[in-house]
N, C-alpha and C positions, 0 to 999 in steps of 0.2 A: 785604657783598656776598653774593649768593646763588650757591651752586655750581650747576654745570650739571646734575648728577644730581638735585638737589632741585627744580630748575626743570622737569624733564621728568617729574616724578612725576604721580600720578593727580590729576585735578581733581575734588574733591568726595567721592569714595568710592563713587559709584553706577556708574561706568563699568566697574568690574572684575567686578561681579556680574550674572549673567544671570537670576537668579531660580531658585527651587527646582526646580519641575517642568519648566520650560522647557528646562533642560539635558538632561533625560532624555526629552523628547518625541520626538526622532528615533529613539531606541532603542526606545521603546514602539511607534511607528508601524512600524518595521522588524519587530519581533516579531509585530505584528498581521498584516502582509503575509505573513510566513512561515507563520503559523498557518493563514490562510485559503487560501493557495495550495499549501502542502506538507503540513502536519501533518494537518489535518482530512480532506482527501481520502484520505490514506493510511490513517487510522483507519477511515474508512467502507469502504474496500476490504477491509481486514482483517476487519471485522465481517461483511461479506457473504460472504467466503471461509469464515469460521468457521461461519456459518449453513448454507452449502452443504455443508460436510463433515458437519455434524450431521444433515442430511437424506438422506444416502446410504443406499440400500437395495439389496438383491440384485436383479440383473437390469438395473440402470441402466448405460447406456453412458457411459464417461468418457474423458477424455484426461489423462495424467499430465504433470507438469512437464517430463519428459524427452521428451515427444512420443509416448508409446505410447498407442494407442487400444485399448480393451478393454471387456469386460462384467464387472460385479462378480458373482462366484460365491459368495464368503464374505466376511464382515465381522465384525471384533471391535473392541475398544477402540483398538488401536494399528495394526493392519494390515488390509489388504484383499487378498483372493484375487482375482486378475484373470485372466480368460481372454482372451488376445490373438489366438489362432487356435484352430482345432478341436483339442482335446486338448492345448493348450499353455497352461499356467497359471503365473503368477508371483505373488509376494507383494510388495506395496509398502506403504510407510508411508502412513497416512491423510493426513498433511500434504502429500504429493506429488501430490494430486489437483489439477489445474489448472482443469478445467472439466467440467461435465456436458453431454453432447451431447444435444440435443433430438431428438425423433423426426423432425422435419422435416429436420434436418441429416443424420441417419442415412439417411433415405430418399433424399435427394439424392445422398449418397455411393454408395449401392447402385445408383442409376440410372446414375451415371457408370461404374461397374464393368461393367454390362451392355452398354454401348455399345461 
């Protein structure tokens, strides 16, 4: 007589194996999705920010990551001397520059102040 446990065993030996790469396929697809939706855009943004910081020069208007607007008065390897108002100067780290303000944006802001 055959026992119940033996009768419910695997039939053949193929049913338990899914194949080598087929088991990892969902993980590979998930990693690809994360790469193209999260990792790659973040790397591109960091590369653009690094290039922007490298191109900073004296006289350029910038905004810091803290929201302070100003004009670059002095610049060295690690810090930037920023004039935020007439005769009001501060020093910030180069990495804290959030954006460069274009001349068109600066002119628009000046027009709003005059009105």
